[in-house]
DSSP file (Angstrom, degrees, kcal/mol; ACC not computed):
  #  RESIDUE AA STRUCTURE BP1 BP2  ACC     N-H-->O    O-->H-N    N-H-->O    O-->H-N    TCO  KAPPA ALPHA  PHI   PSI    X-CA   Y-CA   Z-CA
    1    1 A X              0   0    0      0, 0.0     2,-0.3     0, 0.0     3,-0.0   0.000 360.0 360.0 360.0 139.3   85.1   97.4   78.1
    2    2 A X    >>  -     0   0    0      1,-0.1     3,-1.2    40,-0.0     4,-0.5  -0.883 360.0-115.5-124.0 157.0   88.7   96.2   78.0
    3    3 A X  G >4 S+     0   0    0     -2,-0.3     3,-1.8     1,-0.3     4,-0.2   0.866 114.1  61.3 -59.0 -38.2   92.0   98.0   78.0
    4    4 A X  G >4 S+     0   0    0      1,-0.3     3,-0.9     2,-0.2     4,-0.3   0.811  98.7  57.9 -61.5 -27.7   92.8   96.9   74.5
    5    5 A X  G <4 S+     0   0    0     -3,-1.2    -1,-0.3     1,-0.2    16,-0.2   0.673 105.5  51.1 -72.8 -16.7   89.7   98.8   73.3
    6    6 A X  G << S+     0   0    0     -3,-1.8    -1,-0.2    -4,-0.5    -2,-0.2   0.285  81.4  94.3-102.8   9.2   91.1  102.0   74.8
    7    7 A X    <   +     0   0    0     -3,-0.9     2,-0.6    -4,-0.2    -1,-0.1   0.892  67.5  78.0 -70.1 -39.5   94.5  101.8   73.2
    8    8 A X        +     0   0    0     -4,-0.3    12,-1.2    -3,-0.2     2,-0.4  -0.610  61.1 174.8 -78.1 118.4   93.6  104.0   70.2
    9    9 A X  E     -A   19   0A   0     -2,-0.6     2,-0.3    10,-0.1    10,-0.1  -0.981   5.0-175.7-123.8 132.7   93.6  107.7   71.3
   10   10 A X  E     -A   18   0A   0      8,-1.1     8,-1.3    -2,-0.4     2,-0.5  -0.891  22.5-126.8-126.0 160.4   93.1  110.5   68.9
   11   11 A X  E     -A   17   0A   0     -2,-0.3     6,-0.2     6,-0.2     2,-0.1  -0.905  22.5-145.3-104.7 128.1   93.2  114.3   69.3
   12   12 A X    >   -     0   0    0      4,-1.9     3,-1.5    -2,-0.5     4,-0.1  -0.425  32.3 -99.3 -84.9 169.5   90.2  116.3   68.1
   13   13 A X  T 3  S+     0   0    0      1,-0.3    -1,-0.1     2,-0.1    -2,-0.0   0.749 120.0  59.2 -63.6 -26.1   90.6  119.7   66.5
   14   14 A X  T 3  S-     0   0    0      2,-0.1    -1,-0.3     1,-0.0     3,-0.1   0.138 118.3-106.9 -92.3  22.4   89.7  121.5   69.8
   15   15 A X  S <  S+     0   0    0     -3,-1.5     2,-0.4     1,-0.2    -2,-0.1   0.801  76.2 135.5  61.0  33.1   92.6  119.9   71.6
   16   16 A X        -     0   0    0     -4,-0.1    -4,-1.9    12,-0.0     2,-0.3  -0.935  50.3-134.8-109.3 136.8   90.5  117.6   73.7
   17   17 A X  E     -AB  11  26A   0      9,-1.9     9,-3.1    -2,-0.4     2,-0.3  -0.662  26.7-174.7 -85.0 142.1   91.5  114.0   74.0
   18   18 A X  E     -AB  10  25A   0     -8,-1.3    -8,-1.1    -2,-0.3     2,-0.5  -0.982  27.9-116.7-139.4 155.2   88.8  111.3   73.6
   19   19 A X  E  >  -A    9   0A   0      5,-2.2     4,-2.2    -2,-0.3   -10,-0.1  -0.765  16.8-152.1 -89.0 123.3   88.5  107.6   73.9
   20   20 A X  T  4 S+     0   0    0    -12,-1.2    -1,-0.1    -2,-0.5   -14,-0.1   0.784  91.9  51.6 -66.3 -26.5   87.7  105.9   70.6
   21   21 A X  T  4 S+     0   0    0    -13,-0.3    -1,-0.2   -16,-0.2   -15,-0.1   0.957 126.8  15.3 -78.7 -50.2   86.0  103.1   72.3
   22   22 A X  T  4 S-     0   0    0      2,-0.1    -2,-0.2   -17,-0.1    -1,-0.1   0.582  93.7-127.2-103.6 -11.0   83.5  104.8   74.6
   23   23 A X     <  +     0   0    0     -4,-2.2    -3,-0.1     1,-0.3     2,-0.1   0.524  50.7 156.5  80.7   5.2   83.6  108.3   73.1
   24   24 A X        -     0   0    0     -5,-0.1    -5,-2.2    -6,-0.1     2,-0.3  -0.417  33.5-139.6 -66.9 139.8   84.3  110.1   76.4
   25   25 A X  E     -B   18   0A   0     -7,-0.2     2,-0.4    -2,-0.1    -7,-0.2  -0.782  16.6-169.9-100.8 146.4   86.0  113.5   76.1
   26   26 A X  E     -B   17   0A   0     -9,-3.1    -9,-1.9    -2,-0.3     6,-0.0  -0.997  23.5-143.1-136.0 138.1   88.8  114.7   78.3
   27   27 A X  S    S+     0   0    0     -2,-0.4     2,-0.3   -11,-0.2    -1,-0.1   0.757  88.4  32.1 -74.4 -23.3   90.3  118.2   78.6
   28   28 A X  S  > S-     0   0    0    -11,-0.1     4,-1.6     1,-0.1     5,-0.1  -0.922  76.6-124.1-131.1 159.1   93.8  116.9   79.1
   29   29 A X  H  > S+     0   0    0     -2,-0.3     4,-2.6     1,-0.2     5,-0.1   0.830 112.8  61.2 -66.9 -30.9   95.7  113.8   78.0
   30   30 A X  H  > S+     0   0    0      2,-0.2     4,-2.6     1,-0.2    -1,-0.2   0.913 102.1  50.3 -62.1 -43.2   96.3  113.1   81.7
   31   31 A X  H  > S+     0   0    0      1,-0.2     4,-2.0     2,-0.2    -1,-0.2   0.913 111.4  48.8 -61.5 -42.4   92.6  112.7   82.4
   32   32 A X  H  X S+     0   0    0     -4,-1.6     4,-2.2     2,-0.2    -2,-0.2   0.913 109.9  52.4 -61.4 -42.7   92.4  110.3   79.4
   33   33 A X  H  X S+     0   0    0     -4,-2.6     4,-1.9     1,-0.2    -2,-0.2   0.921 109.3  48.1 -60.7 -45.8   95.3  108.4   80.8
   34   34 A X  H  X S+     0   0    0     -4,-2.6     4,-2.3     1,-0.2    -1,-0.2   0.860 109.1  55.0 -62.7 -35.2   93.6  108.1   84.2
   35   35 A X  H  X S+     0   0    0     -4,-2.0     4,-2.4     1,-0.2    -2,-0.2   0.915 107.0  50.0 -60.5 -43.7   90.5  106.9   82.4
   36   36 A X  H  X S+     0   0    0     -4,-2.2     4,-2.3     2,-0.2    -2,-0.2   0.864 108.7  52.6 -63.7 -36.5   92.5  104.2   80.7
   37   37 A X  H  X S+     0   0    0     -4,-1.9     4,-2.5     2,-0.2    -1,-0.2   0.940 109.4  49.0 -62.3 -47.0   93.9  103.2   84.1
   38   38 A X  H  X S+     0   0    0     -4,-2.3     4,-2.4     1,-0.2    -2,-0.2   0.919 111.3  48.9 -61.1 -44.2   90.4  102.9   85.5
   39   39 A X  H  X S+     0   0    0     -4,-2.4     4,-2.1     1,-0.2    -1,-0.2   0.902 110.4  52.0 -62.2 -40.6   89.3  100.8   82.5
   40   40 A X  H  X S+     0   0    0     -4,-2.3     4,-1.0     2,-0.2    -2,-0.2   0.916 109.6  48.7 -62.2 -42.8   92.3   98.6   82.9
   41   41 A X  H >< S+     0   0    0     -4,-2.5     3,-0.5     1,-0.2     4,-0.4   0.912 111.4  50.1 -64.1 -41.7   91.5   98.0   86.6
   42   42 A X  H >< S+     0   0    0     -4,-2.4     3,-0.9     1,-0.2    -1,-0.2   0.862 109.2  51.2 -65.4 -35.2   87.8   97.2   85.8
   43   43 A X  H 3< S+     0   0    0     -4,-2.1    -1,-0.2     1,-0.2    -2,-0.2   0.695 107.5  54.2 -76.8 -16.5   88.9   94.7   83.1
   44   44 A X  T << S+     0   0    0     -4,-1.0     2,-0.2    -3,-0.5    -1,-0.2   0.454  76.1 127.5 -92.5  -1.4   91.2   92.9   85.6
   45   45 A X    <   -     0   0    0     -3,-0.9     4,-0.1    -4,-0.4     2,-0.1  -0.379  46.6-154.1 -64.0 121.1   88.6   92.3   88.2
   46   46 A X        -     0   0    0      2,-0.3     6,-0.1    -2,-0.2    -1,-0.0  -0.230  34.5 -93.0 -80.7-179.9   88.5   88.7   89.2
   47   47 A X  S    S+     0   0    0     -2,-0.1     2,-0.5     4,-0.0    -1,-0.1   0.825 110.8  66.6 -67.2 -30.8   85.4   87.0   90.6
   48   48 A X  S >  S-     0   0    0      1,-0.1     3,-0.9   117,-0.0     4,-0.4  -0.800  73.4-148.7 -94.9 130.1   86.4   87.6   94.2
   49   49 A X  G >> S+     0   0    0     -2,-0.5     3,-1.2     1,-0.2     4,-0.9   0.795  93.0  69.1 -64.8 -28.1   86.5   91.3   95.3
   50   50 A X  G 34 S+     0   0    0      1,-0.3     3,-0.3     2,-0.2    -1,-0.2   0.805  90.2  61.4 -64.7 -28.1   89.3   90.6   97.8
   51   51 A X  G <4 S+     0   0    0     -3,-0.9    -1,-0.3     1,-0.2    -2,-0.2   0.734 107.1  44.3 -72.5 -20.1   91.8   90.0   94.9
   52   52 A X  T X4 S+     0   0    0     -3,-1.2     3,-1.6    -4,-0.4     2,-0.3   0.595  84.5 110.7 -97.5 -11.8   91.3   93.5   93.6
   53   53 A X  T 3< S+     0   0    0     -4,-0.9    14,-0.1    -3,-0.3   109,-0.1  -0.477  94.1   1.4 -65.9 122.9   91.5   95.3   97.0
   54   54 A X  T 3  S+     0   0    0     -2,-0.3     2,-0.5    12,-0.2    -1,-0.3   0.718 101.0 117.3  76.3  21.3   94.7   97.2   97.1
   55   55 A X    <   +     0   0    0     -3,-1.6     2,-0.5    11,-0.1    11,-0.2  -0.850  24.7 153.5-127.8  97.6   95.9   96.4   93.6
   56   56 A X  E     -C   65   0B   0      9,-2.4     9,-3.0    -2,-0.5     2,-0.4  -0.985  26.6-155.7-123.3 120.2   96.3   99.3   91.2
   57   57 A X  E     -C   64   0B   0     -2,-0.5     2,-0.4     7,-0.2     7,-0.2  -0.772  16.6-124.1-104.1 137.3   98.9   98.8   88.5
   58   58 A X     >  -     0   0    0      5,-2.3     4,-1.6    -2,-0.4    14,-0.0  -0.637  16.3-146.0 -72.2 128.0  100.8  101.5   86.5
   59   59 A X  T  4 S+     0   0    0     -2,-0.4    -1,-0.1     1,-0.2    -2,-0.0   0.629  94.7  46.3 -73.3 -10.3  100.1  100.9   82.8
   60   60 A X  T  4 S+     0   0    0      3,-0.1    -1,-0.2     1,-0.0    -2,-0.0   0.903 133.4   7.6 -94.5 -53.4  103.6  102.1   82.0
   61   61 A X  T  4 S-     0   0    0      2,-0.1    -2,-0.2     0, 0.0    -3,-0.0   0.416  90.8-126.4-113.0  -0.3  106.0  100.3   84.4
   62   62 A X     <  +     0   0    0     -4,-1.6    -3,-0.1     1,-0.2     2,-0.1   0.653  48.1 163.1  64.6  18.6  103.5   97.9   86.1
   63   63 A X        -     0   0    0     -6,-0.1    -5,-2.3     1,-0.1     2,-0.5  -0.442  35.7-127.9 -65.0 143.9  104.4   99.1   89.6
   64   64 A X  E     -C   57   0B   0     -7,-0.2     2,-0.3    -2,-0.1    -7,-0.2  -0.831  25.2-171.2-101.1 130.7  101.7   98.0   92.1
   65   65 A X  E     -C   56   0B   0     -9,-3.0    -9,-2.4    -2,-0.5     3,-0.0  -0.885  23.8-140.6-117.4 150.3  100.1  100.6   94.4
   66   66 A X  S    S+     0   0    0     -2,-0.3     2,-0.3   -11,-0.2   -12,-0.2   0.680  86.4  32.1 -84.6 -17.5   97.7   99.9   97.3
   67   67 A X  S  > S-     0   0    0    -13,-0.1     4,-1.8   -11,-0.1     3,-0.2  -0.977  75.6-124.2-139.4 151.6   95.5  102.9   96.6
   68   68 A X  H  > S+     0   0    0     -2,-0.3     4,-2.6     1,-0.2     5,-0.2   0.879 113.4  56.2 -61.3 -38.0   94.3  104.8   93.5
   69   69 A X  H  > S+     0   0    0      1,-0.2     4,-2.1     2,-0.2    -1,-0.2   0.861 106.1  51.3 -63.7 -34.1   95.6  108.1   95.0
   70   70 A X  H  > S+     0   0    0     -3,-0.2     4,-2.5     2,-0.2    -1,-0.2   0.880 109.7  49.9 -69.5 -37.5   99.1  106.4   95.4
   71   71 A X  H  X S+     0   0    0     -4,-1.8     4,-2.8     2,-0.2    -2,-0.2   0.911 110.1  50.3 -66.2 -42.1   99.0  105.4   91.7
   72   72 A X  H  X S+     0   0    0     -4,-2.6     4,-2.2     2,-0.2    -2,-0.2   0.899 111.4  48.4 -62.4 -40.4   98.0  108.9   90.7
   73   73 A X  H  X S+     0   0    0     -4,-2.1     4,-2.8     2,-0.2     5,-0.2   0.924 111.7  49.9 -63.9 -43.8  100.9  110.3   92.7
   74   74 A X  H  X>S+     0   0    0     -4,-2.5     4,-2.9     1,-0.2     5,-0.5   0.927 110.4  50.5 -59.3 -46.4  103.3  107.7   91.1
   75   75 A X  H  X5S+     0   0    0     -4,-2.8     4,-1.8     1,-0.2    -1,-0.2   0.907 113.2  45.4 -59.6 -42.7  102.0  108.6   87.6
   76   76 A X  H  X5S+     0   0    0     -4,-2.2     4,-0.7     1,-0.2    -2,-0.2   0.934 119.2  40.8 -66.2 -46.0  102.6  112.3   88.3
   77   77 A X  H  <5S+     0   0    0     -4,-2.8    -2,-0.2    -5,-0.2    -1,-0.2   0.813 129.3  24.2 -75.0 -32.0  106.0  111.8   89.8
   78   78 A X  H  <5S+     0   0    0     -4,-2.9    -3,-0.2    -5,-0.2    -2,-0.2   0.732 131.3  25.0-107.5 -27.1  107.4  109.2   87.5
   79   79 A X  H  <<S+     0   0    0     -4,-1.8    -3,-0.2    -5,-0.5    -2,-0.1   0.249  77.7 107.0-130.3  15.7  105.6  109.4   84.2
   80   80 A X     <  -     0   0    0     -4,-0.7    -1,-0.1    -5,-0.2    -4,-0.1   0.783  69.1-141.8 -71.5 -23.3  104.2  112.9   83.6
   81   81 A X        +     0   0    0      1,-0.2     2,-0.8    -5,-0.1    -1,-0.1   0.269  69.1 108.7  84.0 -13.7  106.9  113.7   81.0
   82   82 A X        +     0   0    0      1,-0.1     3,-0.4     3,-0.0    -1,-0.2  -0.858  38.1 173.2-101.3 106.5  107.2  117.3   82.3
   83   83 A X    >   +     0   0    0     -2,-0.8     3,-1.7     1,-0.2    -1,-0.1   0.336  50.9 102.4 -93.1   7.3  110.6  117.7   84.0
   84   84 A X  T 3  S+     0   0    0      1,-0.3    -1,-0.2     3,-0.0    -2,-0.0   0.801  85.8  43.2 -63.4 -28.2  110.3  121.5   84.5
   85   85 A X  T 3  S+     0   0    0     -3,-0.4    -1,-0.3     2,-0.1     2,-0.2   0.215  88.1 122.4-102.0  16.4  109.4  121.1   88.2
   86   86 A X    <   -     0   0    0     -3,-1.7     2,-0.5    11,-0.1    13,-0.2  -0.564  53.0-144.5 -80.0 138.4  111.9  118.4   89.0
   87   87 A X  E     -D   98   0C   0     11,-3.8    11,-2.0    -2,-0.2     2,-0.4  -0.877  15.5-149.3 -99.5 135.4  114.5  118.9   91.7
   88   88 A X  E     -D   97   0C   0     -2,-0.5     9,-0.2     9,-0.2     2,-0.1  -0.849  22.4-106.5-107.7 141.0  117.9  117.4   91.0
   89   89 A X        -     0   0    0      7,-2.6     5,-0.1    -2,-0.4    -1,-0.0  -0.400  21.5-146.9 -63.3 135.6  120.3  116.1   93.7
   90   90 A X        +     0   0    0     -2,-0.1     2,-0.2     2,-0.1    -1,-0.1   0.522  63.7 111.6 -86.1  -4.6  123.2  118.5   94.1
   91   91 A X  S >  S-     0   0    0      1,-0.1     3,-1.9     2,-0.1    -2,-0.0  -0.520  81.5-103.8 -68.3 132.6  125.7  115.8   95.0
   92   92 A X  T 3  S+     0   0    0      1,-0.3    -1,-0.1    -2,-0.2     3,-0.1  -0.332 103.6  11.5 -57.9 133.0  128.3  115.4   92.2
   93   93 A X  T 3  S+     0   0    0      1,-0.2     2,-0.5    -3,-0.1    -1,-0.3   0.397  95.1 125.2  81.8  -2.9  127.6  112.4   90.1
   94   94 A X    <   -     0   0    0     -3,-1.9    -1,-0.2    -5,-0.1    -5,-0.1  -0.792  38.8-172.2 -94.7 127.5  124.2  111.7   91.5
   95   95 A X        +     0   0    0     -2,-0.5    -1,-0.1    -3,-0.1    -3,-0.0   0.324  38.9 132.3 -99.0   7.2  121.4  111.5   88.9
   96   96 A X        +     0   0    0     -8,-0.1    -7,-2.6     8,-0.0     2,-0.3  -0.328  28.2 172.8 -64.5 139.1  118.5  111.4   91.4
   97   97 A X  E     +D   88   0C   0     -9,-0.2     2,-0.3    -2,-0.0    -9,-0.2  -0.991   4.6 169.0-144.9 150.4  115.6  113.7   90.8
   98   98 A X  E     -D   87   0C   0    -11,-2.0   -11,-3.8    -2,-0.3   -20,-0.0  -0.961  37.0-133.1-153.1 165.3  112.2  114.1   92.3
   99   99 A X  S    S+     0   0    0     -2,-0.3     2,-0.4   -13,-0.2     3,-0.1   0.525  84.7  72.4 -98.7  -9.0  109.2  116.5   92.3
  100  100 A X     >  -     0   0    0      1,-0.1     4,-1.7   -13,-0.1     5,-0.1  -0.841  69.2-142.0-115.4 146.6  108.8  116.6   96.1
  101  101 A X  H  > S+     0   0    0     -2,-0.4     4,-2.8     2,-0.2     5,-0.2   0.900 107.6  53.0 -64.8 -41.3  110.9  118.2   98.9
  102  102 A X  H  > S+     0   0    0      1,-0.2     4,-2.9     2,-0.2     5,-0.2   0.887 106.2  53.5 -62.0 -38.7  110.3  115.2  101.1
  103  103 A X  H  > S+     0   0    0      2,-0.2     4,-2.1     1,-0.2    -1,-0.2   0.910 112.1  44.0 -61.8 -42.3  111.5  112.9   98.4
  104  104 A X  H  X S+     0   0    0     -4,-1.7     4,-2.8     2,-0.2     5,-0.2   0.916 113.3  51.0 -68.9 -43.5  114.8  114.9   98.1
  105  105 A X  H  X S+     0   0    0     -4,-2.8     4,-2.6     1,-0.2     5,-0.2   0.940 112.4  46.6 -59.2 -47.5  115.2  115.1  101.9
  106  106 A X  H  X S+     0   0    0     -4,-2.9     4,-2.5     1,-0.2     5,-0.3   0.906 112.9  50.4 -62.4 -41.8  114.7  111.3  102.3
  107  107 A X  H  X>S+     0   0    0     -4,-2.1     4,-3.0    -5,-0.2     5,-0.7   0.948 112.7  44.7 -60.1 -51.3  117.1  110.7   99.4
  108  108 A X  I  X>S+     0   0    0     -4,-2.8     5,-2.4     1,-0.2     4,-0.9   0.921 115.0  48.3 -62.3 -45.2  119.9  112.9  100.8
  109  109 A X  I  <5S+     0   0    0     -4,-2.6     6,-2.9    -5,-0.2    -1,-0.2   0.918 121.4  34.7 -63.1 -43.1  119.5  111.6  104.3
  110  110 A X  I  <5S+     0   0    0     -4,-2.5    -2,-0.2     4,-0.2     4,-0.2   0.950 128.8  29.2 -78.1 -49.9  119.5  107.9  103.3
  111  111 A X  I  <5S+     0   0    0     -4,-3.0    -3,-0.2    -5,-0.3    -2,-0.1   0.925 132.1  24.0 -82.7 -46.3  122.0  107.8  100.3
  112  112 A X  I  <<S+     0   0    0     -4,-0.9    -3,-0.2    -5,-0.7    -4,-0.1   0.816 131.1  34.0 -96.1 -32.7  124.4  110.7  101.0
  113  113 A X  S   <S-     0   0    0     -5,-2.4    -3,-0.2    -6,-0.2    -4,-0.2   0.621  91.5-137.1 -97.8 -13.9  124.3  111.2  104.8
  114  114 A X        +     0   0    0     -6,-0.4    -4,-0.2     1,-0.2     2,-0.2   0.748  37.6 172.1  67.2  23.2  123.7  107.5  105.7
  115  115 A X        -     0   0    0     -6,-2.9     2,-0.3    -7,-0.2    -1,-0.2  -0.470   7.2-176.7 -69.1 132.8  121.1  108.4  108.3
  116  116 A X        -     0   0    0     -2,-0.2     2,-0.6    12,-0.0    11,-0.2  -0.877  24.4-130.5-126.0 161.6  119.3  105.5  109.8
  117  117 A X  E     -E  126   0D   0      9,-3.0     9,-3.0    -2,-0.3     2,-0.2  -0.841  25.0-164.0-119.4  92.0  116.5  105.3  112.3
  118  118 A X  E     -E  125   0D   0     -2,-0.6     2,-0.3     7,-0.3     7,-0.2  -0.492  20.0-122.3 -79.2 145.3  117.2  102.9  115.2
  119  119 A X        -     0   0    0      5,-2.9     3,-0.2    -2,-0.2    -1,-0.1  -0.675   9.7-149.1 -80.8 135.8  114.4  101.6  117.5
  120  120 A X  S    S+     0   0    0     -2,-0.3    -1,-0.1     1,-0.2     3,-0.1   0.438  95.2  52.1 -86.0   2.1  115.1  102.4  121.1
  121  121 A X  S    S-     0   0    0      1,-0.1     2,-0.2     3,-0.1    -1,-0.2   0.562 121.9  -2.6-111.1 -14.1  113.2   99.2  122.2
  122  122 A X  S    S-     0   0    0     -3,-0.2    -3,-0.2     2,-0.2    -1,-0.1  -0.845  86.4 -79.1-158.0-167.4  114.9   96.6  120.0
  123  123 A X  S    S+     0   0    0     -2,-0.2    -3,-0.1    -5,-0.1     2,-0.0   0.367  77.5 128.2 -91.4   5.6  117.6   96.1  117.4
  124  124 A X        -     0   0    0     -6,-0.1    -5,-2.9     8,-0.0     2,-0.4  -0.353  37.5-168.8 -63.2 138.9  115.5   97.3  114.4
  125  125 A X  E     -E  118   0D   0     -7,-0.2     2,-0.3    -2,-0.0    -7,-0.3  -0.983   7.1-152.2-131.3 121.7  117.0  100.0  112.2
  126  126 A X  E     -E  117   0D   0     -9,-3.0    -9,-3.0    -2,-0.4     3,-0.0  -0.687  15.8-146.2 -94.9 146.4  114.8  101.7  109.6
  127  127 A X  S    S+     0   0    0     -2,-0.3     2,-0.3   -11,-0.2    -1,-0.1   0.789  90.9  29.7 -74.7 -29.5  116.1  103.3  106.4
  128  128 A X  S  > S-     0   0    0    -11,-0.1     4,-1.5     1,-0.1     3,-0.4  -0.895  83.6-117.3-127.3 158.4  113.4  106.0  106.7
  129  129 A X  H  > S+     0   0    0     -2,-0.3     4,-2.4     1,-0.2     5,-0.2   0.871 116.9  57.9 -60.7 -37.0  111.7  107.6  109.7
  130  130 A X  H  > S+     0   0    0      1,-0.2     4,-2.3     2,-0.2    -1,-0.2   0.837 101.2  56.5 -63.0 -32.9  108.4  106.2  108.4
  131  131 A X  H  > S+     0   0    0     -3,-0.4     4,-2.4     2,-0.2    -1,-0.2   0.926 108.9  45.7 -63.4 -44.4  109.9  102.7  108.6
  132  132 A X  H  X S+     0   0    0     -4,-1.5     4,-2.7     2,-0.2     5,-0.2   0.919 112.1  50.7 -66.0 -43.9  110.7  103.2  112.3
  133  133 A X  H  X S+     0   0    0     -4,-2.4     4,-2.3     1,-0.2    -2,-0.2   0.915 112.3  47.0 -60.6 -43.4  107.2  104.6  113.0
  134  134 A X  H  X S+     0   0    0     -4,-2.3     4,-2.2     2,-0.2     5,-0.3   0.917 112.2  51.1 -64.3 -43.6  105.5  101.7  111.3
  135  135 A X  H  X>S+     0   0    0     -4,-2.4     4,-3.1     2,-0.2     5,-0.7   0.935 111.7  45.7 -58.5 -49.4  107.7   99.2  113.1
  136  136 A X  I  X>S+     0   0    0     -4,-2.7     5,-2.5     1,-0.2     4,-0.9   0.916 112.8  51.4 -62.5 -43.9  107.0  100.7  116.6
  137  137 A X  I  <5S+     0   0    0     -4,-2.3     6,-2.6    -5,-0.2    -1,-0.2   0.897 120.8  32.3 -60.5 -41.8  103.3  100.9  115.8
  138  138 A X  I  <5S+     0   0    0     -4,-2.2     4,-0.3     4,-0.2    -2,-0.2   0.939 129.1  31.1 -84.0 -50.1  103.1   97.2  114.7
  139  139 A X  I  <5S+     0   0    0     -4,-3.1    -3,-0.2    -5,-0.3    -2,-0.1   0.926 132.0  23.5 -79.6 -47.6  105.7   95.5  116.9
  140  140 A X  I  <<S+     0   0    0     -4,-0.9    -3,-0.2    -5,-0.7    -4,-0.1   0.811 126.8  42.8 -95.4 -32.7  105.7   97.5  120.1
  141  141 A X  S   <S-     0   0    0     -5,-2.5    -4,-0.1    -6,-0.2    -3,-0.1   0.551 101.0-129.3 -90.7  -7.6  102.3   99.1  120.2
  142  142 A X        +     0   0    0     -6,-0.3     2,-1.1    -4,-0.3    -4,-0.2   0.696  51.0 154.6  73.2  19.1  100.6   96.0  119.1
  143  143 A X        +     0   0    0     -6,-2.6     2,-0.3    -7,-0.2    -1,-0.2  -0.697  23.6 115.2 -86.5 102.8   98.7   97.6  116.3
  144  144 A X        -     0   0    0     -2,-1.1     2,-0.4    -3,-0.1    11,-0.3  -0.969  62.7-116.5-159.4 151.4   98.0   94.9  113.8
  145  145 A X  E     -F  154   0E   0      9,-3.5     9,-2.1    -2,-0.3     2,-0.4  -0.767  33.5-143.9 -91.6 138.2   94.9   93.2  112.4
  146  146 A X  E     -F  153   0E   0     -2,-0.4     2,-0.3     7,-0.2     7,-0.2  -0.826  11.4-121.4-110.3 141.5   94.8   89.5  113.1
  147  147 A X        -     0   0    0      5,-2.5     3,-0.2    -2,-0.4    14,-0.0  -0.606  16.5-144.4 -73.7 136.4   93.5   86.6  110.9
  148  148 A X  S    S+     0   0    0     -2,-0.3    -1,-0.1     1,-0.2     3,-0.1   0.468  96.9  47.4 -83.0  -0.3   90.7   84.8  112.7
  149  149 A X  S    S+     0   0    0      1,-0.1     2,-0.2     3,-0.1    -1,-0.2   0.523 122.3   1.4-116.3 -10.2   91.9   81.4  111.2
  150  150 A X  S    S-     0   0    0     -3,-0.2    -3,-0.1     2,-0.2    -1,-0.1  -0.859  85.7 -81.0-157.2-168.4   95.7   81.5  111.8
  151  151 A X  S    S+     0   0    0     -2,-0.2    -3,-0.1    -5,-0.1     0, 0.0   0.366  75.7 131.7 -89.0   5.5   98.5   83.6  113.3
  152  152 A X        -     0   0    0     -6,-0.1    -5,-2.5     8,-0.0     2,-0.3  -0.304  33.6-174.7 -63.0 140.1   98.9   86.0  110.4
  153  153 A X  E     +F  146   0E   0     -7,-0.2     2,-0.3    -9,-0.0    -7,-0.2  -0.974  10.0 168.8-134.7 150.3   99.0   89.7  111.2
  154  154 A X  E     -F  145   0E   0     -9,-2.1    -9,-3.5    -2,-0.3     6,-0.1  -0.971  35.5-141.0-156.2 144.9   99.1   92.8  109.1
  155  155 A X  S    S+     0   0    0     -2,-0.3     2,-0.5   -11,-0.3    -9,-0.1   0.590  89.2  74.5 -79.3  -7.8   98.7   96.6  109.8
  156  156 A X     >  -     0   0    0      1,-0.1     4,-2.0   -11,-0.1     3,-0.3  -0.911  68.9-151.8-114.3 127.0   96.7   96.8  106.5
  157  157 A X  H  > S+     0   0    0     -2,-0.5     4,-2.7     1,-0.2     5,-0.2   0.888  97.8  54.5 -59.7 -42.3   93.2   95.6  106.1
  158  158 A X  H  > S+     0   0    0      1,-0.2     4,-2.1     2,-0.2    -1,-0.2   0.846 107.3  50.9 -65.3 -32.2   93.6   94.9  102.3
  159  159 A X  H  > S+     0   0    0     -3,-0.3     4,-2.6     2,-0.2    -1,-0.2   0.918 111.0  48.5 -68.7 -43.7   96.6   92.7  103.0
  160  160 A X  H  X S+     0   0    0     -4,-2.0     4,-2.7     2,-0.2    -2,-0.2   0.913 111.8  49.3 -61.0 -43.9   94.7   90.7  105.6
  161  161 A X  H  X S+     0   0    0     -4,-2.7     4,-2.2     2,-0.2    -1,-0.2   0.900 111.5  48.7 -63.8 -40.1   91.7   90.4  103.2
  162  162 A X  H  X S+     0   0    0     -4,-2.1     4,-2.4     2,-0.2     5,-0.3   0.899 110.8  51.6 -65.2 -40.8   94.1   89.2  100.5
  163  163 A X  H  X>S+     0   0    0     -4,-2.6     4,-3.6     2,-0.2     5,-0.5   0.952 110.4  48.1 -58.6 -50.6   95.7   86.7  102.9
  164  164 A X  H  X5S+     0   0    0     -4,-2.7     4,-1.7     1,-0.2    -2,-0.2   0.905 112.5  49.6 -58.0 -42.1   92.2   85.3  103.9
  165  165 A X  H  <5S+     0   0    0     -4,-2.2     4,-0.4    -5,-0.2    -1,-0.2   0.896 121.4  32.4 -66.4 -40.1   91.3   85.0  100.2
  166  166 A X  H  <5S+     0   0    0     -4,-2.4    -2,-0.2    -5,-0.1    -3,-0.2   0.875 126.4  37.5 -86.6 -38.6   94.4   83.2   99.2
  167  167 A X  H  <5S+     0   0    0     -4,-3.6    -3,-0.2    -5,-0.3    -2,-0.2   0.776 129.5  26.0 -85.9 -26.6   95.3   81.2  102.3
  168  168 A X  S  <<S+     0   0    0     -4,-1.7    -3,-0.2    -5,-0.5    -1,-0.2   0.277  86.3 120.7-123.7  11.8   91.8   80.2  103.5
  169  169 A X        -     0   0    0     -4,-0.4     2,-0.4    -5,-0.1    -4,-0.1  -0.478  65.2-113.4 -78.4 151.2   89.6   80.1  100.4
  170  170 A X        -     0   0    0     -2,-0.1     2,-0.7     2,-0.0    -1,-0.1  -0.682  22.5-144.8 -82.9 132.0   87.9   76.9   99.5
  171  171 A X        -     0   0    0     -2,-0.4     2,-0.5     2,-0.0    -1,-0.0  -0.883  16.6-170.0-100.8 117.1   89.0   75.4   96.2
  172  172 A X              0   0    0     -2,-0.7    -2,-0.0     1,-0.1     0, 0.0  -0.917 360.0 360.0-110.5 125.7   86.2   73.8   94.3
  173  173 A X              0   0    0     -2,-0.5    -1,-0.1     0, 0.0    -2,-0.0   0.421 360.0 360.0-105.9 360.0   87.0   71.6   91.3
């Protein structure tokens, strides 16, 4: 199955969405949309599994997510089309909107209040609290995965696997 085979979507009389290619029925258009994402991911699989680890692409804006749950969250927050649950920034002239309280809190702290998160062990300054936590964990606590063939380090297994696949794979002509 290829993504192009899933482009045609029709609505049946009982308000269920179905895929014209495989005939699967879905109770919501969102479920059909996630089905199309899965088909797209399957059609993009290269011969090496490492190249697909941590690569999930939004079919609308092509943003890359490291996990399917992150892509689903992105789809809900950015492309659901229903703005009824959106929170709008109260600062005059600011057009920022989000569906999450944390998103609004982070936006206000970073953009309007200028809050930054300095490391107390070095000169690093994070834009978000999560940036500082990640920095401390990797740099000062030494939590990182190491490549067994070079000095490359990463806190994420999928990044290390992708590195190994691209930097140390054998090229056979």
